[in-house]
C-alpha positions as CSV (number, residue, x, y, z in Angstrom):
1,M,59.3,35.4,10.2
2,G,57.8,34.9,13.4
3,V,59.3,38.4,14.2
4,M,57.1,40.1,12.0
5,V,53.8,38.3,13.0
6,V,54.5,38.9,16.3
7,D,55.1,42.6,15.4
8,M,51.8,43.2,13.0
9,K,49.6,41.9,15.9
10,E,51.0,44.7,18.5
11,N,50.8,46.5,15.8
12,A,46.9,45.5,15.1
13,Q,46.5,45.9,18.8
14,G,47.7,49.2,19.2
15,A,45.5,50.5,16.4
16,I,42.2,49.1,18.0
17,S,43.0,50.1,21.5
18,P,42.3,53.8,20.8
19,I,38.5,53.1,19.1
20,I,38.1,51.0,22.2
21,S,39.1,54.0,24.6
22,K,36.9,56.6,23.0
23,K,33.6,54.6,23.3
24,P,32.5,56.0,26.5
25,R,32.7,59.7,25.8
26,R,29.8,59.4,23.0
27,K,27.7,58.6,26.1
28,Q,28.6,61.6,28.0
29,K,27.9,63.9,24.8
30,K,24.1,62.3,25.0
31,L,24.2,63.4,28.5
32,N,25.1,66.6,27.7
33,Q,22.3,67.6,25.1
34,W,19.4,65.7,27.4
35,S,20.9,68.4,29.8
36,L,20.7,70.9,27.3
37,A,17.5,70.6,26.3
38,V,16.0,70.6,30.1
39,F,17.9,74.1,30.3
40,I,16.8,75.4,27.4
41,L,13.0,74.1,28.2
42,I,13.2,75.9,32.0
43,V,14.3,79.1,30.6
44,L,11.1,79.2,28.1
45,G,9.1,78.3,30.9
46,L,10.6,81.2,33.1
47,L,10.1,83.5,30.0
48,G,6.5,82.6,29.6
49,A,5.9,83.0,33.3
50,G,7.7,86.2,33.2
51,A,5.8,87.5,30.3
52,W,2.1,86.0,31.7
53,Y,3.0,88.0,34.8
54,F,3.7,91.4,33.3
55,M,0.8,91.2,30.5
56,A,-2.0,89.8,32.6
57,P,-4.2,92.1,33.7
58,K,-3.8,93.4,37.5
59,N,-6.6,94.1,40.0
60,E,-7.3,98.0,39.4
61,D,-8.3,99.7,42.5
62,F,-11.2,101.6,40.7
63,V,-13.6,103.8,42.7
64,L,-16.7,105.0,41.3
65,S,-17.9,108.2,42.8
66,Y,-20.8,109.0,40.8
67,Y,-23.3,106.8,39.7
68,L,-27.2,106.5,39.2
69,Y,-29.0,103.5,40.6
70,S,-32.2,102.0,40.8
71,I,-33.9,99.3,43.0
72,V,-35.1,96.6,41.8
73,Q,-39.2,96.3,41.6
74,N,-42.0,94.4,41.0
75,R,-44.8,95.4,38.0
76,D,-46.7,93.6,35.8
77,F,-45.7,93.4,32.0
78,L,-48.2,92.8,29.0
79,I,-48.1,89.8,27.2
80,N,-48.7,91.2,23.5
81,V,-49.1,89.5,20.0
82,T,-48.0,92.3,17.6
83,A,-48.4,92.3,13.6
84,N,-48.6,94.6,10.9
85,G,-51.8,95.0,8.7
86,V,-53.6,97.2,6.3
87,T,-57.0,98.9,6.7
88,R,-60.2,97.2,4.3
89,P,-63.3,98.7,4.1
90,K,-66.1,96.8,6.3
91,E,-68.2,96.9,3.1
92,E,-67.3,97.5,-0.4
93,I,-69.6,97.7,-3.6
94,V,-68.8,98.4,-7.0
95,L,-71.5,99.4,-9.0
96,K,-71.7,98.3,-12.6
97,A,-74.1,99.0,-16.0
98,A,-77.2,97.0,-16.1
99,T,-77.0,97.8,-19.7
100,S,-75.2,99.0,-22.6
101,A,-75.5,102.7,-22.2
102,T,-73.7,106.4,-22.4
103,V,-72.4,108.1,-19.5
104,D,-74.3,111.3,-19.4
105,H,-73.4,112.8,-15.8
106,I,-71.4,111.9,-13.0
107,A,-72.2,114.3,-9.8
108,V,-69.6,113.0,-7.4
109,Q,-65.6,112.5,-7.3
110,E,-63.4,110.3,-5.7
111,G,-62.9,110.6,-2.2
112,D,-66.6,112.1,-1.4
113,D,-68.6,110.9,1.6
114,V,-72.3,110.3,0.2
115,V,-75.2,109.4,1.9
116,K,-77.4,106.0,1.1
117,G,-79.5,107.2,-2.1
118,A,-77.8,110.0,-3.0
119,V,-77.3,110.2,-6.8
120,L,-74.1,109.4,-8.4
121,M,-74.0,109.2,-11.7
122,R,-76.5,109.3,-14.7
123,L,-76.6,107.3,-18.2
124,A,-78.6,107.4,-21.1
125,S,-79.8,104.7,-23.6
126,E,-81.8,104.9,-26.7
127,T,-81.6,101.1,-27.1
128,L,-83.5,101.0,-24.0
129,N,-86.1,103.4,-24.8
130,T,-86.9,101.5,-28.0
131,Q,-87.2,98.0,-25.9
132,L,-89.8,99.9,-23.4
133,L,-91.7,101.0,-26.5
134,E,-91.8,97.4,-27.6
135,A,-92.4,95.9,-24.0
136,E,-95.2,98.5,-23.2
137,R,-96.7,97.4,-26.6
138,R,-96.3,93.7,-26.2
139,V,-98.0,93.9,-22.7
140,W,-101.3,95.4,-24.1
141,Q,-101.5,92.8,-26.6
142,A,-101.4,90.5,-24.3
143,E,-103.6,91.7,-21.8
144,Y,-105.8,92.5,-24.8
145,D,-105.9,88.8,-26.1
146,Y,-106.1,87.5,-22.5
147,E,-109.6,89.8,-22.1
148,K,-111.2,89.0,-25.2
149,L,-110.2,85.1,-25.1
150,L,-112.4,85.2,-21.5
151,V,-114.9,87.4,-23.0
152,D,-115.2,84.4,-26.2
153,Q,-115.1,81.8,-23.5
154,E,-117.6,83.1,-21.6
155,M,-120.1,83.8,-24.4
156,E,-119.4,80.1,-25.9
157,A,-119.9,78.2,-22.2
158,E,-123.6,80.3,-22.1
159,K,-124.4,78.8,-25.5
160,Q,-123.5,75.3,-24.0
161,E,-125.4,76.2,-21.0
162,R,-128.6,77.0,-23.0
163,D,-128.2,74.0,-25.4
164,I,-127.8,71.7,-22.2
165,A,-130.8,73.6,-20.4
166,S,-133.3,73.4,-23.8
167,L,-132.0,69.4,-24.1
168,Q,-133.4,69.2,-20.2
169,R,-136.4,70.8,-21.0
170,Q,-137.1,68.4,-24.3
171,L,-136.1,65.4,-22.1
172,A,-138.8,66.5,-19.6
173,D,-141.4,66.7,-22.0
174,A,-140.6,63.6,-23.6
175,Q,-140.4,61.7,-20.8
176,A,-144.0,62.8,-19.5
177,D,-145.8,62.3,-23.5
178,W,-143.7,58.9,-22.6
179,E,-145.5,58.3,-19.5
180,Q,-148.9,59.2,-21.3
181,Q,-148.5,56.9,-23.8
182,K,-147.6,53.8,-21.6
183,Q,-151.2,54.9,-20.2
184,L,-153.0,55.0,-23.6
185,Y,-151.3,52.0,-24.6
186,A,-152.7,50.3,-21.3
187,L,-156.1,51.6,-22.5
188,G,-155.6,50.7,-26.0
189,T,-156.2,53.9,-27.7
190,V,-152.7,54.5,-29.2
191,A,-150.9,51.8,-31.0
192,R,-147.6,49.9,-29.7
193,R,-145.9,52.0,-32.6
194,D,-146.6,55.3,-31.2
195,L,-145.3,54.0,-27.6
196,E,-142.0,52.8,-29.2
197,R,-141.8,56.1,-30.7
198,S,-142.2,57.9,-27.8
199,E,-139.7,55.7,-26.0
200,Q,-137.2,56.0,-28.4
201,N,-137.4,60.1,-28.5
202,V,-136.9,59.8,-25.0
203,S,-133.7,57.8,-25.5
204,D,-132.2,60.1,-28.0
205,L,-132.8,63.3,-25.9
206,E,-130.8,61.5,-23.0
207,Y,-127.8,60.4,-25.1
208,N,-127.7,64.1,-26.6
209,L,-127.8,65.7,-22.9
210,N,-125.0,63.5,-22.1
211,R,-123.4,64.1,-25.1
212,T,-123.7,67.5,-24.8
213,E,-123.0,67.7,-20.9
214,R,-119.6,66.0,-21.7
215,L,-118.6,68.4,-24.3
216,Y,-119.4,71.3,-21.6
217,V,-117.3,69.7,-19.4
218,D,-114.1,69.2,-21.8
219,M,-114.7,73.0,-23.1
220,L,-114.3,74.4,-19.5
221,E,-111.1,72.6,-19.4
222,R,-109.7,73.6,-22.4
223,H,-111.1,77.5,-21.6
224,A,-108.9,76.8,-18.3
225,M,-106.1,75.6,-19.9
226,A,-106.0,78.6,-22.8
227,S,-107.3,81.2,-20.2
228,E,-103.8,79.6,-17.8
229,T,-101.5,80.0,-21.1
230,A,-103.0,83.6,-21.8
231,R,-102.6,85.0,-18.2
232,E,-98.9,83.3,-18.1
233,K,-98.1,85.4,-21.3
234,V,-99.3,88.5,-19.9
235,L,-97.5,88.0,-16.6
236,A,-94.2,87.1,-19.1
237,E,-94.5,90.2,-20.9
238,Q,-95.1,92.1,-17.5
239,T,-92.2,90.9,-15.9
240,N,-90.2,91.8,-19.4
241,L,-91.7,95.5,-18.9
242,Q,-90.9,95.4,-15.3
243,E,-87.0,94.3,-15.8
244,L,-86.6,96.7,-18.4
245,Q,-88.1,99.5,-16.3
246,A,-85.9,98.5,-13.5
247,I,-83.0,99.0,-16.1
248,R,-84.2,102.2,-17.0
249,D,-84.1,103.2,-13.3
250,S,-80.6,101.8,-12.9
251,L,-79.6,104.4,-15.3
252,V,-80.0,106.9,-12.9
253,V,-76.9,105.1,-10.3
254,T,-77.2,106.1,-6.7
255,A,-75.5,105.0,-3.5
256,P,-76.7,101.9,-1.9
257,I,-75.1,102.5,1.3
258,S,-73.4,105.4,2.8
259,G,-69.8,105.8,2.6
260,R,-67.2,107.1,0.3
261,V,-66.6,107.0,-3.2
262,I,-63.4,105.2,-4.1
263,N,-63.3,105.0,-7.2
264,L,-64.8,106.5,-10.8
265,H,-64.1,104.0,-13.6
266,V,-65.6,106.0,-16.0
267,Q,-65.4,109.5,-17.7
268,P,-68.7,111.6,-19.0
269,G,-69.5,111.0,-22.7
270,E,-67.9,107.4,-22.3
271,D,-70.2,104.4,-23.7
272,V,-69.9,101.5,-21.5
273,A,-71.1,97.9,-22.0
274,G,-73.3,96.0,-19.4
275,N,-71.6,94.6,-16.7
276,A,-69.4,97.4,-16.9
277,S,-67.8,98.7,-13.7
278,L,-68.9,102.3,-12.7
279,I,-68.1,103.6,-9.5
280,T,-66.7,101.7,-6.4
281,I,-68.2,103.0,-2.8
282,A,-67.1,102.2,0.3
283,D,-68.1,101.9,4.3
284,V,-65.0,103.6,5.7
285,V,-66.9,104.3,9.0
286,D,-65.4,101.2,10.7
287,P,-62.7,99.9,8.6
288,V,-61.5,96.0,9.3
289,V,-57.6,95.6,10.0
290,V,-56.3,92.6,8.2
291,I,-52.9,91.3,9.8
292,N,-50.9,88.2,9.3
293,V,-50.2,86.8,12.6
294,D,-47.1,84.2,13.1
295,A,-48.7,80.5,13.0
296,N,-46.7,80.2,16.4
297,M,-48.2,82.9,18.3
298,V,-52.1,82.6,17.2
299,D,-53.4,80.1,19.1
300,L,-53.0,82.5,22.0
301,L,-55.4,84.3,20.3
302,Q,-59.4,84.4,20.4
303,P,-62.3,86.2,18.8
304,N,-63.2,89.5,20.8
305,H,-60.1,89.4,22.5
306,A,-59.2,93.9,22.6
307,A,-56.5,95.0,20.3
308,V,-54.9,98.3,19.8
309,I,-54.5,99.9,16.1
310,K,-51.6,102.2,16.1
311,T,-50.9,104.4,13.1
312,A,-47.8,106.9,13.1
313,L,-50.0,109.4,15.0
314,N,-52.8,108.0,16.4
315,S,-53.9,105.0,18.3
316,Y,-57.7,103.1,18.0
317,S,-59.2,100.7,19.9
318,G,-60.6,97.2,18.0
319,Q,-61.1,93.5,18.4
320,V,-60.1,90.3,16.9
321,T,-63.3,89.2,14.9
322,Y,-61.8,86.4,12.7
323,I,-58.8,83.8,13.0
324,S,-58.3,82.0,9.8
325,P,-58.6,78.0,10.2
326,R,-55.3,77.8,7.8
327,A,-52.0,79.1,7.7
328,A,-50.2,80.2,4.8
329,E,-46.7,80.3,4.0
330,T,-44.3,83.5,2.8
331,S,-41.1,84.4,3.0
332,S,-40.6,85.2,6.5
333,G,-42.6,81.7,7.7
334,A,-46.0,80.2,8.5
335,V,-48.6,83.1,8.7
336,V,-52.0,83.0,9.9
337,E,-54.5,85.7,8.1
338,T,-56.7,87.5,11.4
339,H,-59.1,90.5,11.1
340,V,-59.1,93.2,13.7
341,Q,-62.6,95.0,13.6
342,T,-62.6,99.1,14.4
343,V,-64.6,100.0,17.2
344,G,-66.3,103.4,17.5
345,G,-66.0,104.3,14.0
346,I,-62.2,105.3,12.1
347,R,-63.5,107.9,9.5
348,E,-59.7,109.1,9.0
349,L,-57.8,105.9,8.2
350,R,-58.6,105.1,4.1
351,P,-58.5,102.2,3.0
352,G,-55.0,100.5,2.3
353,T,-53.7,102.7,5.5
354,A,-50.9,100.6,6.8
355,V,-51.3,100.0,10.6
356,S,-49.6,98.2,13.3
357,V,-51.6,96.1,15.8
358,E,-51.1,94.9,19.6
359,I,-53.5,92.3,21.2
360,E,-53.1,91.7,24.8
361,V,-53.3,88.1,25.8
362,G,-51.8,87.8,28.8
363,R,-49.9,89.9,31.9
364,R,-46.6,88.7,33.8
365,N,-45.8,90.3,36.8
366,S,-41.8,90.3,37.0
367,P,-38.8,92.1,38.6
368,Y,-38.1,95.3,37.0
369,L,-35.3,98.3,36.2
370,P,-35.7,101.4,34.3
371,R,-34.1,101.6,30.7
372,G,-30.5,102.9,30.9
373,P,-27.1,103.2,29.7
374,Y,-26.3,99.8,31.3
375,L,-28.0,98.1,28.8
376,S,-25.7,98.7,25.9
377,S,-22.6,99.3,28.3
378,G,-23.4,95.7,30.2
379,Q,-24.1,94.3,26.5
380,Q,-27.6,93.4,27.8
381,L,-25.5,90.6,29.7
382,F,-24.5,92.0,33.4
383,V,-25.0,94.8,35.9
384,Y,-23.1,96.1,38.9
385,V,-25.1,95.3,42.1
386,V,-24.2,97.8,44.9
387,Q,-23.0,96.0,48.1
388,G,-22.2,98.1,51.3
389,E,-19.0,100.0,49.2
390,Q,-18.8,97.7,46.6
391,A,-20.5,97.1,43.2
392,V,-20.3,93.1,42.3
393,R,-20.7,92.3,38.8
394,R,-23.4,89.8,38.2
395,N,-24.9,87.9,34.9
396,V,-28.5,88.8,34.4
397,T,-31.2,87.6,31.6
398,Y,-33.8,90.0,30.2
399,G,-37.3,89.6,29.0
400,M,-39.7,92.1,27.5
401,I,-39.2,95.8,27.4
402,E,-42.6,98.0,27.7
403,S,-42.0,101.8,27.4
404,A,-39.4,102.5,30.1
405,A,-39.4,99.6,32.1
406,V,-37.1,96.4,31.5
407,E,-38.1,93.0,32.5
408,I,-35.9,90.9,34.9
409,L,-36.2,87.4,34.1
410,S,-33.4,86.0,36.3
411,G,-30.2,87.5,38.0
412,L,-31.8,90.0,40.4
413,S,-34.5,90.2,43.0
414,P,-36.5,92.8,44.3
415,G,-35.2,95.3,46.6
416,E,-31.8,95.0,45.3
417,K,-30.0,98.3,44.3
418,V,-28.6,98.4,40.6
419,I,-26.0,101.0,39.0
420,I,-28.2,101.8,35.8
421,S,-25.4,104.5,34.4
422,S,-22.9,103.5,32.1
423,Y,-20.4,100.9,32.7
424,D,-17.8,102.0,29.9
425,E,-15.0,103.1,32.4
426,Y,-15.0,99.6,34.4
427,R,-17.2,96.8,32.7
428,H,-14.1,94.7,32.6
429,L,-14.0,94.4,36.5
430,E,-15.7,92.3,38.4
431,R,-16.2,94.4,41.6
432,V,-15.4,98.2,41.8
433,N,-15.3,100.2,45.0
434,V,-18.3,103.0,45.3
435,V,-18.7,106.1,47.4
436,P,-22.3,105.6,48.8
437,E,-22.8,109.8,48.9
438,G,-22.0,109.5,45.2
439,G,-25.2,107.5,43.9
440,H,-28.3,109.1,43.1
441,K,-31.7,107.1,42.9
442,Q,-33.5,107.1,40.0
């Protein structure tokens, strides 16, 4: 038994010893894996560097033998506010019918130019003729009644005046008799009864005279009121007649101003109601241009600012006459209605003509270049500046483009020579060689 135990131990140790001896090999394998990973990274790096080396753009030795150039100079650039608009007549009048009538005759056509006072149309109205006859009769009746009233009042006043004069004479005689009766009574030749009768007669006459005089004053007041009422009636009837006569005169429609017939609203033989539109006439000699100015720019404008009104074929002078105090929201943003009055007369511009308006609000003196292919080929971002036998690319900022001049806001200074021909062949290069003799100034 002892021998068997010893053998088993030895066998167990023999089985374990190979396992223990293999542990260092695992560490060696991990080191080999790390070495392989580092090697792969190095190879990839070398491959990337090689690709970059072969694919990266190389400096080209480009020579520009023919080119156009210009010298940067200064000039004034106009600061303008621009807007589109339409023309409106300076004055537009719609002539309307004063009463119901029938169009008898039309003497003009749309588009005709007429002078003030020219006959445009004639209307006819039988109803108006009847009204005129009745109004004339009523005026005659009112005037007759007024004149008759004045005559009757004068006769009544004269009668009252005669009655007053008669009472005054009677009173004077009675007073004289009373004085005589008093003297005779003092002498004892008349009775007291006769004296009292004479005194009573004087008192009665004084009362009658006072009463008649008051009635006379009241009568004069009544006469004044009655005559005023009658006179007012005459004036009212005369006014009504004059109004009807004015309506009759308006049946002959004349031009209130010199202008152009813009619209005929009726046809010959047509019946029209009172206040119906007949003809639209407009003063088109000095039209007003209505524009909508961007609300952010309108503060640059002032009344009387000079303006240029442009159509497809012509330009006209004008000036700002009105700037609205409020802005209006539109699909393109806030705008302010502004009016520009033409100067000097522009009869050929029809109302509603679309125009553009430029309003000069200031000037700016800046470096500039002439327009050329360099703008598009340089994507309006850079130019090539000639420096000796090389042209160096330089970033620039452009401003206004006016006529054939391009404003330079930054990047260039007056006196520098700039290539203004196309950059298409070499715009990817920072600098190119130039042949000085190949440059042509523009």
